[in-house]
C-alpha positions as CSV (number, residue, x, y, z in Angstrom):
1,M,148.0,113.2,63.6
2,D,149.5,112.9,67.1
3,I,147.5,112.0,70.3
4,I,148.0,113.3,73.9
5,S,147.0,111.3,76.1
6,V,145.7,112.4,79.3
7,L,145.5,110.8,83.2
8,I,142.4,112.2,84.8
9,V,142.7,112.0,89.0
10,D,140.0,112.8,90.9
11,D,137.7,111.9,93.7
12,S,134.3,112.5,92.2
13,A,133.0,110.4,89.3
14,L,131.0,113.4,88.4
15,M,134.2,115.4,87.9
16,R,136.3,112.3,86.0
17,N,133.1,111.9,83.8
18,L,133.0,115.4,83.2
19,V,136.5,115.9,82.6
20,G,136.9,113.2,80.4
21,R,133.9,114.6,78.4
22,I,136.0,117.3,77.6
23,I,138.8,115.5,76.2
24,E,136.7,113.2,74.5
25,R,135.1,115.4,72.5
26,T,138.3,117.4,71.3
27,P,140.4,116.3,68.5
28,G,144.4,115.3,69.4
29,L,143.1,114.4,72.9
30,E,141.9,110.8,74.7
31,I,141.7,109.6,77.9
32,A,144.6,107.1,79.0
33,D,143.1,106.0,82.5
34,K,141.3,107.8,85.2
35,A,142.4,107.2,89.1
36,M,140.3,108.6,92.1
37,N,143.1,109.7,94.6
38,G,146.9,110.1,93.9
39,E,147.8,106.8,95.1
40,F,146.0,104.7,92.4
41,A,147.5,107.5,89.4
42,L,151.0,106.9,90.9
43,A,150.1,103.0,90.3
44,K,148.8,103.5,86.7
45,I,151.0,105.3,85.2
46,P,153.7,103.0,84.3
47,F,150.9,101.3,82.4
48,C,149.0,104.0,80.9
49,K,151.7,106.2,79.9
50,P,150.1,109.5,80.2
51,D,151.4,112.6,78.4
52,I,149.8,114.9,80.9
53,I,147.8,114.5,84.3
54,V,145.0,116.5,85.4
55,L,145.0,116.2,89.4
56,D,142.6,117.6,92.3
57,I,143.6,118.6,95.3
58,E,141.3,117.7,97.6
59,M,141.1,113.3,97.8
60,P,141.5,111.0,100.5
61,V,144.2,108.6,100.8
62,M,146.9,110.7,98.7
63,N,146.1,114.3,97.6
64,G,147.0,116.6,95.5
65,I,150.2,118.3,97.2
66,E,150.9,114.8,98.7
67,F,150.9,113.2,94.8
68,L,153.3,116.7,93.8
69,K,156.0,115.7,96.6
70,E,155.7,111.9,95.5
71,R,156.0,112.9,91.9
72,N,159.3,114.8,92.7
73,R,160.6,112.3,94.4
74,R,160.3,109.4,91.8
75,G,161.4,111.8,89.2
76,I,158.2,112.1,87.2
77,D,158.6,115.0,84.7
78,I,154.9,114.3,83.4
79,P,153.1,117.7,83.2
80,V,150.4,118.1,85.8
81,I,147.4,120.3,85.9
82,M,145.7,121.0,89.0
83,L,141.9,121.3,89.7
84,S,140.9,124.1,92.1
85,S,138.2,125.6,93.6
86,L,137.7,129.4,94.4
87,A,137.9,129.1,97.8
88,K,140.2,131.8,99.3
89,E,142.4,128.3,100.9
90,G,142.1,126.7,97.6
91,S,143.9,129.2,96.3
92,K,146.5,129.3,98.7
93,I,146.7,125.6,98.1
94,T,147.1,126.1,94.4
95,M,149.8,128.4,94.8
96,Q,152.0,125.6,96.6
97,C,151.0,122.7,94.4
98,L,152.7,125.4,91.4
99,E,155.8,126.0,93.8
100,L,155.6,122.1,94.0
101,G,156.4,121.6,90.1
102,A,153.0,122.3,89.1
103,S,152.2,123.5,85.5
104,D,149.0,125.6,86.0
105,F,145.7,125.2,87.2
106,V,142.4,125.7,86.1
107,T,139.3,126.4,88.2
108,K,136.8,123.5,88.6
109,P,133.2,123.9,87.1
110,S,130.5,123.7,89.6
111,G,128.7,121.1,87.5
112,S,128.1,119.9,83.4
113,D,125.1,122.3,83.1
114,S,126.8,125.4,85.3
115,P,127.2,128.8,83.2
116,D,130.9,128.9,83.3
117,I,131.3,125.2,81.9
118,A,132.2,126.4,78.3
119,S,135.0,128.8,79.6
120,V,136.4,126.0,82.0
121,A,136.4,123.4,78.7
122,D,138.2,125.9,76.5
123,R,141.3,127.2,79.8
124,L,141.4,123.5,80.3
125,T,142.0,122.1,76.2
126,E,144.0,125.1,76.1
127,L,146.1,124.1,78.9
128,L,146.3,120.1,78.0
129,I,147.3,120.8,74.3
130,G,150.1,123.9,75.2
131,Y,151.7,121.8,77.6
132,G,150.9,118.2,76.5
133,S,151.9,118.8,73.1
134,K,155.6,120.5,74.4
135,Y,155.9,116.9,76.5
136,V,155.2,114.8,73.1
137,S,157.3,117.0,71.4
138,K,160.3,116.5,73.5
139,K,159.2,112.5,73.9
140,L,159.2,112.0,70.1
141,K,162.1,114.7,69.5
142,R,160.2,116.4,67.0
143,P,157.5,118.8,66.2
144,V,153.6,117.3,67.2
145,H,151.0,117.7,64.9
146,I,148.0,118.3,66.8
147,P,144.4,120.4,65.6
148,E,143.8,123.4,66.9
149,P,140.2,123.3,68.8
150,A,137.6,125.7,67.4
151,F,137.9,128.9,69.4
152,I,141.6,128.5,69.3
153,T,141.2,129.1,65.4
154,E,139.0,131.6,65.7
155,Q,141.3,134.0,67.7
156,S,144.6,132.5,65.2
157,K,142.3,134.2,62.3
158,A,141.8,137.1,64.1
159,S,145.8,137.2,64.8
160,S,146.5,136.5,61.5
161,L,144.5,139.4,60.1
162,L,146.1,141.8,62.7
163,S,149.7,140.5,61.3
164,R,148.6,141.5,58.0
165,A,147.5,145.0,58.9
166,A,150.6,145.8,60.5
167,S,152.3,144.3,57.3
168,S,150.6,146.4,55.5
169,L,151.3,149.7,56.9
170,S,154.6,149.1,57.1
171,K,155.1,149.3,53.3
172,A,154.6,153.2,53.4
173,S,157.6,153.2,55.1
174,E,159.3,150.1,53.0
175,Q,161.5,152.8,50.7
176,S,163.4,154.1,53.7
177,P,166.5,152.2,54.6
178,I,166.2,151.6,58.1
179,S,162.6,150.1,57.3
180,K,162.3,146.8,55.7
181,T,160.5,143.3,56.1
182,V,163.0,141.2,58.6
183,P,162.1,136.9,57.5
184,S,162.2,134.9,60.6
185,S,163.0,131.7,60.9
186,S,160.2,129.3,60.1
187,V,157.9,128.9,63.0
188,P,155.1,126.6,63.6
189,S,151.9,127.6,65.0
190,A,151.2,127.6,68.7
191,F,150.0,123.8,68.8
192,G,153.0,122.7,66.7
193,Q,151.6,122.3,63.6
194,Q,153.1,122.1,60.5
195,P,155.8,125.3,60.0
196,K,154.8,128.8,58.0
197,K,156.9,130.9,56.7
198,T,156.5,134.6,58.9
199,E,157.7,137.8,58.6
200,S,158.3,141.1,61.4
201,A,156.7,143.8,59.9
202,A,158.8,146.4,59.6
203,V,158.1,149.4,62.8
204,V,160.2,152.6,62.7
205,P,160.4,154.4,66.0
206,I,159.4,158.2,66.1
207,R,161.6,158.8,68.5
208,E,165.5,157.3,70.1
209,G,165.0,154.9,72.8
210,G,165.3,157.3,76.1
211,K,166.2,155.9,79.5
212,I,163.8,153.2,81.1
213,E,161.7,154.3,83.9
214,I,159.1,151.8,84.5
215,I,158.9,147.5,82.8
216,A,155.7,146.5,81.6
217,I,155.3,142.5,81.3
218,G,152.4,140.7,79.6
219,V,151.9,136.3,80.1
220,S,149.0,134.2,79.6
221,T,149.4,130.2,79.3
222,G,152.5,129.0,81.0
223,G,152.8,132.1,82.4
224,P,152.9,131.2,86.9
225,N,156.3,129.2,86.4
226,A,157.8,131.4,83.7
227,L,156.9,134.5,86.3
228,R,158.3,132.7,88.8
229,E,161.9,131.8,86.7
230,V,161.9,135.4,85.7
231,F,161.7,136.8,89.5
232,R,163.9,134.4,90.9
233,D,167.0,136.1,88.9
234,I,165.4,139.5,88.8
235,D,168.6,142.0,89.9
236,P,168.2,143.0,93.5
237,E,168.8,146.5,92.3
238,L,166.6,147.1,89.8
239,E,166.0,150.7,89.4
240,Q,163.0,150.6,87.4
241,P,159.2,149.5,89.2
242,V,157.5,146.7,87.3
243,L,153.7,146.1,86.4
244,V,152.7,142.7,85.1
245,V,149.4,141.4,83.5
246,Q,148.8,137.6,84.2
247,H,145.7,136.0,82.7
248,M,144.5,134.6,85.8
249,P,141.2,134.1,87.4
250,A,140.2,136.5,90.2
251,G,140.8,135.5,93.9
252,F,144.2,133.7,92.8
253,T,146.3,137.0,92.1
254,E,146.9,138.1,95.5
255,E,148.3,134.6,96.6
256,F,149.8,134.4,93.1
257,A,151.9,137.4,93.9
258,N,152.8,136.7,97.5
259,S,154.1,133.2,96.4
260,L,156.4,135.3,94.3
261,N,157.4,137.9,96.9
262,N,158.7,134.5,98.5
263,I,161.3,134.2,95.6
264,C,161.9,137.2,94.5
265,P,164.5,140.1,95.8
266,L,162.3,142.6,95.3
267,E,159.0,143.5,96.9
268,V,155.9,141.7,94.9
269,R,152.1,142.4,95.5
270,E,149.1,142.4,94.0
271,A,148.3,146.0,92.8
272,K,145.6,147.7,94.8
273,E,144.0,151.4,93.7
274,G,146.0,154.1,94.2
275,D,149.3,152.1,94.3
276,V,152.6,153.9,93.8
277,V,155.0,152.9,90.8
278,K,158.3,152.5,92.7
279,K,161.7,151.7,92.2
280,G,161.8,147.9,94.2
281,R,158.3,146.9,93.3
282,V,156.5,145.0,91.2
283,L,152.5,145.0,91.1
284,I,150.5,142.5,89.8
285,A,147.2,143.0,88.0
286,P,144.2,141.4,90.4
287,G,142.2,139.0,88.4
288,N,139.0,140.4,86.4
289,K,140.9,144.3,86.5
290,H,142.6,145.7,84.2
291,L,145.9,147.7,85.5
292,V,146.9,151.4,84.2
293,V,149.4,153.8,85.4
294,E,149.3,157.2,85.6
295,R,151.8,159.8,85.9
296,K,151.4,162.7,88.5
297,A,153.4,165.8,89.9
298,L,154.6,163.9,92.7
299,A,154.4,160.6,92.2
300,T,153.1,158.0,89.4
301,I,150.2,155.4,90.5
302,V,148.2,153.0,89.4
303,H,144.4,152.5,88.7
304,L,142.0,149.8,88.8
305,S,139.3,149.5,85.9
306,D,136.2,147.4,85.2
307,A,136.4,148.0,81.6
308,E,135.4,145.7,78.8
309,Q,137.1,142.5,78.3
310,R,139.6,143.7,75.6
311,N,141.3,140.6,73.6
312,G,138.7,138.3,75.5
313,H,140.2,139.0,78.6
314,R,140.3,141.3,81.9
315,P,143.2,142.4,83.2
316,S,144.3,142.6,79.3
317,V,147.9,142.7,78.5
318,D,147.1,145.8,75.8
319,V,145.2,147.9,78.6
320,L,148.4,148.2,80.5
321,F,151.0,148.2,77.3
322,E,149.2,151.3,76.2
323,S,148.7,152.8,79.1
324,V,152.4,153.1,79.5
325,A,152.8,154.0,75.8
326,Q,150.7,157.3,77.0
327,Q,152.4,158.1,80.0
328,Y,156.0,157.0,79.2
329,Q,156.3,156.7,75.4
330,N,160.3,155.6,74.6
331,R,161.4,155.3,78.6
332,A,160.0,152.0,79.0
333,L,160.3,148.4,78.1
334,G,157.7,146.1,77.2
335,V,157.9,142.2,77.3
336,I,155.5,139.5,76.1
337,M,155.8,136.3,77.2
338,T,154.4,132.5,76.7
339,G,150.4,132.9,75.9
340,M,147.8,132.3,73.4
341,G,146.1,134.6,71.2
342,R,146.6,138.0,70.1
343,D,146.7,139.9,73.9
344,G,149.4,142.8,74.1
345,A,150.8,142.1,70.9
346,A,149.2,145.7,69.4
347,Q,149.8,147.6,71.9
348,I,153.7,146.5,73.0
349,T,154.2,146.9,68.7
350,E,153.0,151.0,69.6
351,L,155.4,151.2,72.7
352,R,158.2,150.1,69.9
353,R,156.7,152.8,67.8
354,Q,157.4,155.4,70.5
355,G,160.6,154.2,70.9
356,S,160.4,152.1,73.9
357,Y,162.5,148.6,74.2
358,T,160.7,145.5,73.6
359,L,161.6,142.2,74.3
360,G,159.6,138.7,73.6
361,Q,159.7,135.1,74.7
362,D,161.3,133.1,72.0
363,E,159.1,129.7,70.4
364,E,160.8,127.1,71.7
365,S,160.9,128.1,75.6
366,S,157.3,129.1,74.7
367,I,154.3,126.9,76.4
368,V,152.3,128.5,73.9
369,Y,153.9,130.4,70.8
370,G,150.5,132.9,70.6
371,M,151.5,136.2,71.7
372,P,154.7,136.9,71.3
373,K,154.6,135.1,67.9
374,V,151.9,138.2,66.7
375,A,154.0,141.1,68.4
376,F,157.2,139.5,66.4
377,E,155.0,139.3,63.6
378,M,153.5,142.6,63.8
379,G,157.1,144.1,64.7
380,G,156.8,145.3,68.2
381,V,159.1,142.8,69.2
382,Q,163.1,144.2,69.1
383,K,164.2,140.5,69.9
384,Q,163.6,137.4,70.8
385,I,164.7,135.9,74.3
386,P,164.3,132.2,75.6
387,L,163.2,132.1,78.9
388,K,166.3,131.2,80.8
389,E,167.7,133.9,79.5
390,M,164.7,136.5,80.1
391,A,165.8,137.8,83.3
392,T,169.4,138.5,82.0
393,A,168.1,140.1,79.1
394,I,165.8,142.5,81.3
395,N,168.7,143.6,84.3
396,K,170.9,144.0,81.1
397,L,168.7,146.9,79.1
398,A,167.4,148.0,82.5
399,R,171.2,149.2,83.7
400,E,172.2,150.6,80.1
401,H,169.2,152.5,80.0
402,A,168.7,153.5,83.9
């Protein structure tokens, strides 16, 4: 078993101890060291050699922003997970940290006995193992073997059941010459365990693909920086509107949309109830709200919903894809990218069944090859694309089928 070592940087002894306990109870993680500010952290890095850093934003002497700037100046490539507050100002600073190269963020729990501690612990563990595994694998030049935490294992079991169900359903049409199971290359599970043979179930569209009138993107772990890369290179003349579900807490999506708007040639904004879906506009689902689309006689608009979580998420990628499949059938492009679990897999498969075009991020470039993997196994992904080529692939399909 490989080990991911974590450097904890926070001026609060309580928070250092709390994060430390989460790490100590997780197989595959260990504490490299602790530091009370960015200056001490920089001094300790050459000695403790961490694989990933958990970094507070507000600290004396050298805060999180200053640490990231100095990290960049020194060429340190160790991934950084930010500890962020839920305050409005905290969301702005968190987005600045992502722009400076932080990998992702988790909201701080309010204390060791707070009701949100379990979800924060799960989220932090997911990020540490996801980004840490990628870094260790790159350092060792081989796949790493980290045990999956219990909450991830349960999601993996559910994903496996979905995949097997899709395979069973496809067998009914296997006699068709265009419907056959296509073997894929051996791929490891989300956190780098031993490779397992996986197959893509056959999905036979019920109609030919039409012109693309809308693009829907779903993403989770690893998404903030992945979306920055995609939207930085998106076609400024893109004819189709874009809807995005990124799993992110409420209070952060508005600033996230603003940060994307600064680098994207298209208009990017957090979706509001009744917003018009139109050319040149990218709408990001607000945290804790499902995003659905409705076609009307004069315009297409979006609705926000407080309906129950789906696949453990609100917003849910499946909810968006389901809505697009119902409203657009074969006239859409669905894209599923890096993320843990299975959200989006079932309904991007339905999009494909309706005749729409679909893309999935490939394993090598995904921080966590969960959502796109399950979607691929179910037959919902026409083509797997590396992150660096995703914008080009979207632009090409959108132009060809405008």
